[in-house]
C-alpha positions in Angstrom: 111.1 109.9 75.8 111.8 112.1 78.8 109.8 115.1 79.7 112.0 118.1 80.6 111.1 121.3 82.5 112.4 124.6 81.3 112.1 128.1 82.9 113.0 131.5 81.3 115.3 133.5 83.4 113.9 136.8 81.5 110.1 136.4 81.8 109.7 133.6 84.2 107.6 131.4 82.2 107.9 127.7 83.0 107.0 124.8 80.7 107.5 121.1 80.0 108.7 119.6 76.7 109.1 116.0 75.7 112.4 115.5 74.0 114.7 112.7 73.1 118.0 112.2 74.8 119.7 113.1 71.7 117.9 116.4 71.1 119.9 119.5 71.9 118.5 121.5 75.0 116.2 124.4 74.1 117.5 128.0 74.5 115.0 130.4 73.2 112.0 131.2 75.1 108.7 130.7 73.2 107.1 133.8 75.1 109.7 136.5 75.0 112.0 135.1 72.2 115.1 135.7 74.4 118.0 133.1 74.7 117.3 132.7 78.5 116.0 129.3 79.1 117.4 127.0 81.7 116.5 123.4 82.6 114.8 122.9 85.9 115.9 120.0 87.9 112.9 118.1 89.2 112.6 114.9 91.3 112.1 111.7 89.3 108.5 110.7 89.0 108.1 107.0 90.2 104.6 105.4 90.0 103.8 102.2 91.7 101.0 100.1 90.5 99.5 97.1 91.8 99.3 95.9 95.4 103.0 95.8 95.9 105.7 93.1 96.1 106.1 92.9 99.8 102.6 92.1 100.8 102.0 89.7 98.1 105.4 87.9 97.6 107.4 87.9 100.9 104.8 88.0 103.7 102.4 85.4 104.9 98.7 86.4 104.9 98.6 86.5 108.8 101.9 88.3 109.2 103.5 85.4 111.1 106.4 83.4 109.9 106.1 79.6 109.6 109.2 79.0 112.0 107.3 81.0 114.8 104.2 78.8 114.4 106.3 75.6 114.5 108.3 76.6 117.7 105.0 77.6 119.5 103.3 74.3 118.7 106.5 72.3 119.8 106.5 74.1 123.3 102.9 73.2 123.9 103.4 69.5 123.2 106.3 69.1 125.8 
């Protein structure tokens, strides 16, 4: 379930609430009890775990590509 951030335009209190997509947005402030809550747009939180796909899946350990190694060895033998 997503976490939404709300801010009261009356008293300025800001808080987060975990809600389902189907839940109606909150309107009443828990501090001042006025209907002045607005959702705050925040950047999406992305968490990368592990060593990463680029370094482990698509790159050789030395950083060289196999085609470069072959062309270097071919030029030395000629």
